[in-house]
C-alpha positions in Angstrom: 157.7 -193.0 12.1 157.5 -189.2 12.5 153.7 -189.3 12.0 153.3 -191.9 14.8 155.5 -189.8 17.1 153.5 -186.6 16.4 150.2 -188.4 17.2 151.4 -190.4 20.2 153.1 -187.3 21.9 149.8 -185.4 21.8 147.3 -188.1 22.8 147.5 -188.0 26.6 145.3 -188.9 29.6 143.2 -186.1 30.9 143.4 -184.1 27.7 141.3 -183.5 24.6 143.2 -183.4 21.3 141.8 -182.7 17.8 143.7 -183.5 14.6 142.6 -181.0 12.0 143.0 -179.4 8.6 142.1 -175.7 8.9 140.3 -175.6 5.6 137.8 -178.3 6.7 134.3 -177.1 7.5 133.9 -180.0 10.0 137.0 -178.7 11.8 135.4 -175.2 12.1 132.2 -176.8 13.6 134.3 -178.9 16.0 136.3 -175.8 17.1 133.2 -173.8 17.6 131.6 -176.5 19.8 134.8 -177.1 21.9 135.6 -173.4 22.3 132.3 -172.9 24.1 133.5 -175.1 26.9 135.7 -174.0 29.8 138.8 -176.1 29.4 141.7 -175.9 31.8 144.8 -174.4 30.3 146.7 -176.8 27.9 144.0 -179.5 28.2 142.5 -178.8 24.8 144.8 -178.9 21.8 144.2 -178.6 18.0 146.9 -180.2 15.9 147.1 -178.9 12.3 148.0 -181.9 10.1 149.0 -179.6 7.3 151.6 -177.6 9.4 154.2 -180.3 8.7 155.6 -182.2 5.7 154.3 -185.4 7.3 150.6 -184.8 6.7 150.1 -188.2 4.9 152.2 -190.1 7.6 150.0 -188.5 10.3 146.8 -189.4 8.5 148.0 -192.9 7.8 148.8 -193.5 11.5 145.4 -192.0 12.5 143.8 -194.5 10.1 145.7 -197.4 11.8 144.5 -196.1 15.2 141.0 -195.2 14.4 140.0 -196.9 11.2 139.6 -193.5 9.4 142.1 -191.0 8.0 139.6 -188.2 7.7 139.8 -185.2 10.0 138.9 -183.9 12.5 139.8 -186.9 14.6 138.9 -186.2 18.2 140.6 -187.9 21.2 139.5 -187.6 24.8 142.0 -189.0 27.2 143.6 -191.4 24.7 140.2 -192.6 23.3 139.2 -191.6 19.8 135.6 -190.5 19.8 135.6 -190.1 16.0 134.9 -186.9 14.2 132.6 -183.9 14.2 129.3 -185.6 13.8 129.9 -188.0 16.8 131.2 -185.0 18.8 128.0 -183.0 18.2 125.9 -186.1 19.2 127.9 -186.6 22.3 127.5 -182.9 23.2 123.7 -183.0 22.6 123.3 -186.1 24.8 125.4 -184.7 27.6 128.0 -187.4 27.2 130.8 -185.0 26.1 130.5 -182.9 29.3 130.4 -186.0 31.4 133.6 -187.4 29.9 135.4 -184.1 30.1 134.4 -183.7 33.7 135.5 -187.3 34.5 139.1 -186.6 33.2 139.2 -183.2 34.9 139.7 -181.2 31.7 137.1 -178.5 32.5 137.4 -175.5 34.9 
């Protein structure tokens, strides 16, 4: 139940949330890409799955929501856009900026 609460409390409309493990190279690429964008304060959050004893519960719940328990799991305004590869593709196509502007997350 705690894993579900952790995830649901963070996934919000008008916000980008990334569930991560700091040691993951895909997380580092995701962080690099997103840190290049001008997010409004508190509208981009990285949630470290390993910072709690509920890591497996969080990943199990992410799997229920998204079909995958791997990280990073990127959510934009309550919609999971998958992981790093999909995020990079969305950025290259212009779709990422479009979605972030639509939800008002950028300055």
